[in-house]
N, C-alpha and C positions, 0 to 999 in steps of 0.2 A: 857796581851792581851787588845786591844782594845775591846770598844764596838761594836756591830755586829748585832745585833736583832732591830726588828721594832719598839718595844716596848722601846727597847733605845734611837732609833733615835726619835720617837716623843716625849720623857718625855724631849730632850736635848732641841728641837726646841727654840727657844726665848732666851735659857739660862740664864742671871740673868733679864729677860726682864719677869715681870707677865704677865703669858699665856694670860688673857685678853686684855692686852695690843699690842701683837705680831702684829696682823693686823697694829692696826695704827704706830708700828714701822714700818711695810714693805712700807707704804703708804710713812713714812717721808724719808726714806732711800731710795725709790724709786725717789721720788722729788729731790733728788740731782742731780740724772743723765740725761745728753741731751737728751735722749729716751723721755724722763718726763716732758724735759722741764729745767732741771737745766741748772746750769752754774759752767764752771770750778772755776772762783774765789771764789764761793760760797764754792764750794767743800773744796778747800784748805783752807778758813777762818774756818770752820766746821769740818775740818776731823776728828778731833778726836771724835767727836760723830756721823761722819759716817761712820767709821771705829769701833768703838765700835758696832756700830747696829749692823753693818754688820756681825762678828764675833760674837756676840750674836746669831743675826738668822740663821746662814751656818757651823757653828761649827760640828755640832751634823751629817749633811750632809758628811759634810767632812770626818770625820772619820768613819761612813758610809762606802763610798766608796772607801778612800783613805790608810786608816788607821790611823797612826799616825803621819807620817812625811806629811806635805800639801805642795808636790811639785813635779817637773817636773824631768827628768833626759836624759841624755849622754846616750846612752843605744845599746847596743852592740846585735849582730846577735844571735840568745840563750839566751839569758839573760832574763830573768821575770823582770818585772818592779818592782816587792820589793827588788831583787837582783840592779838592777842598782841605783838604791835609796841609798841602803845601800851605796856602790859605790861612789856614787857622794857624800855622805857626810864625805866618809874617804876621799877622795879626796881635800875637803877644810883641812882638817886635818892633812896632807901631805905637801899639801902646806903651810899651816903655821908654820910646822915643830912642831907641838905640841910635847912637853917633860911631861911626867908624873910629876904631883903634880903643872904642870901651874894652874893660876887663867885667865879663857877664859869668854871673855861675848859675848851670843848669842843675837844680837840685833832683837827682833819682831819675839820670839822663839813658836807663837803657843802653844800650847799642848806638845809641847819640846820631839816631835820623832828627830830631827835631835841631839838637847842636847845629848838625853840619849845616841845615838847611837856612837855621836864624844867622851863623858865622857867615854866610857867602851873601845873604839877602842885606846886610846889616853891615860888615866888614868890619865885627868885632870878633873879639878875640875871646872865646867860651872854652871855660872848664866846666866839664862833667864829673859830677857826685856820682860816686855807686859802689855800692857794697858788696857788689857781685863781681870776683874775678873772670868770670868765661863771656858777661858781656863788655867787663872791659877790654879785652883781648880781644874781641871779635871789634869793637867800636875802633877803637887804636889801627887794625888793620884796613877798617873800612876809614876810616881819617888818612888814612896813607893813599887809598885809591883815590878818594875827592879831591887830596892835594891840599887839605887843611892840618896837618899836622905839624904843621909849623907855628900856627895859630892858635889851635885846640889841642885840647889834654886832656885827660881821667884820671882824677884822684879816686883811688879806694880809700874809702871812710863811712862812717853809720851819717845820716843827716840828722840824727838827733845831739852827735857831737863831731861835729864840723873841725875841721882841724887847722883853720885857718885866723886868722888874727882879726881885731876888729877894725870895720867900716872899710875891708879889704876892696869890697865888688861895688862895681858903677850903677849895676842891674842883678837883680836873680831872678829868673821863673820858675816853673815845673811845671809840667806835662801830665796830668793824671798818673798823678807820683808819690806825692806826701799823703796821700790815702794810705799809703800802706805804714804811717808813723803810728805809733800806740797812743803817742798823747799830742793832740794837734796844737797845744797852746808851748806846749816844748820845742818843737819843728818848728814852729813862727819865732819864738824869740830867736833861736839858732842863725834864722836866716836874718830875722830884725839886726842881728850882732854882727854879722858877717859885711853885712851892707853900711854902705856913706852915708852921712847923715843926709837929707835930704832925694834921697835917690829910689828909686821904686821896685816892687816886688808883683808882679804878676802870673798868678795861678789859673789851669782848669781842677777842678777839684772833683773826686765823685763821692755825691751825696745821693742821700734818702732827701726826698723835698717834703714840704709839708702834708701832702697826700698819702704817706707815709703813715699805716695804721700800726702798733707794733700788737695790739690788739689782735690784730686780724692773721690767721693762720697763713691763710696762701701768700699775704704781705712778705712774714716771716719766712717762709719756703723759698720766695724769690731770693728776698736779701739774704740768706745762709747758702743758695746755688752761687752766688755772687761769688762771695766769700770767700768760699771753696776755691772753684775754680779763679779766683783770681789775686791770692794771697793776701788778705785781705784779714786784721786782726777785726776791725770792725768797719762798718758804713756809716759815719756821722750824716746827722743834718744841715742843711745849709745856714740853717742860723747859728748852729754850733760852730761851726769856721768862722763866720761872718764876726763873733763871739769871741774866738779866739784868736782872730786877729788882733781885733783892740786892746783884747789885755795884757798880750804881747810891746804894744807900742803903738802899731799903726796906725796910721789917717787911712781912711779908705775913701778913694776917690771915687769911684762906682764899681757895684758889685750885677751881675745877671745872671741865672740861668738860660745860658744860649741858648739851649735843647727847646725853651719855648716857642719861640718863633724858628725856630729851622723849618724852610718847606720843603725838604727830605730830612725824613724822620732818622735822626742818627742812628738808630738801630737796625733802618733797612740791609744792610750787606749780610747778617746774621740771618734777617726772618726767612723762616722757611720756605714763605710764600713766594718769595724774591727771587729773581734768574737773573743772575749780572754774568755777562762773559770776561768783561774787565778785571771782576771780584770773582773769579768762578769759584775759588779756592774756600771761600767765605759762604759759598752757598749750601743749601741741603743736599744739594748732589754733588760737590764739590767735597763737603765733608764725607758724604757715603765714599765718595773712591780716597779719599784720605785716608779712614777710617780701615778700610780693607787693606790698603796700602801699608800702613804699620802694621797692622794683623801680618799681612806677608814675611816682613821684612823682620819682623818680631821672630816668627816661625823661624826661617831660616838662617836666623842668629846675625843678621846684618844690626837690627838698630838691639835693644838692651831688652832683659825682663821688665817687663811695668811700662814699654812704652805707652802702647795700646789704653793701659789705665789713665794716661797724664791725658790722650785723647780724649777718652772718655769723660773725664772732671771739666775738658776745656769747652766739650759740646753740649755739657749741664750748665757752664757758666753761662754760654751765649742762648739757654732760653733760659734763664733768668735775667740776663740783660736785654733781651725781648721781651717778654713779661714785664719786668720795672718798667721799660721803656714806654710801653704800652699803655702801662695803668697810671702812669706820669708820676710815679714812687720814687723813680731815681732819676739821675742823671750826672754820666760822666765829663758835664761840659759847668756845671756853675763857674762860673768866670768871677775874677777880683782883682782890682787894681789898687794897692796902696802902698803910701809912702812913709818911709823914715824921717820923722822932723827932722828939722835940724839941729834941735836943740833936743837931748835924747830925754826920755821917758822919765829917768830919774830929777832933771835939770829939772822938769815943769812939773812935777810933784815938787818941788821943793821951792819953789819958786809959789807957785799956788799955795803954799802952806806960811812962808812970811808974808 
């Protein structure tokens, strides 16, 4: 079971950061972003520090509000948020054609919610790659509780420089994680390298859609709010991800923005006009209670100074996500399934040249 209580939330804020250093970490993190005068180039150059600070600061908030799987989902009418999240994860496993005993890589695994669900659903061994020490510590404990600690593990590393040999994994997936990469092509090349020939990579990417207008100030404000609230150096267009996949050497089997035909809008849990008892903590009223609870916990010293500011930039992110969803300029579920050819890209190029 995931952490649920107020004291668990308070004790988790800051992750591996010393509690007395949380406020300065919030200051440093915020200054990376446009709203505080930050530049995209600086965010990309310092993405490891930025993303690590982000997840140290927000993981306990995510777990408190979302549970163990920190992602959105295509959702049917009559389906609960938690049901849709599980189905979203099963959808990945089915598209990858996972089989019992296969060795699978989860790139940017968070605390391992999708990892555990996919491992149990497909009877595979899943390795979670994560560069955040606090999330790995939490993930290992949750793996032990779920009983998958013998078949699933975590590796602390940067997904731009993976510590695996070539052709190691039978399948690779990423759930709303590779959006943190400063360079999609570099990230996809690493995934291509560690994937066995003939096998597949599937992902849900956070992207701006073709409806995004970079000259529109409101669109730019929404994009900046999402980047600040979600630890992103930049948000790529869907077509940029597709191009990067192909340049990395993948054969794209199919790709689609799954948000386009979701019967229930993906952003509904964060929409202030929506109320739900099953996902109460994500609603406007739930966020109001959380905000005041965090304020009180910080005031009495149970939560470190800076905790309320973390809650506030997460709320700003929620507003950006809802705005981006309603205007259809942003999607958290641009899905693709891509295959690494049986013969490597360099071999194919050599053959064509001869």
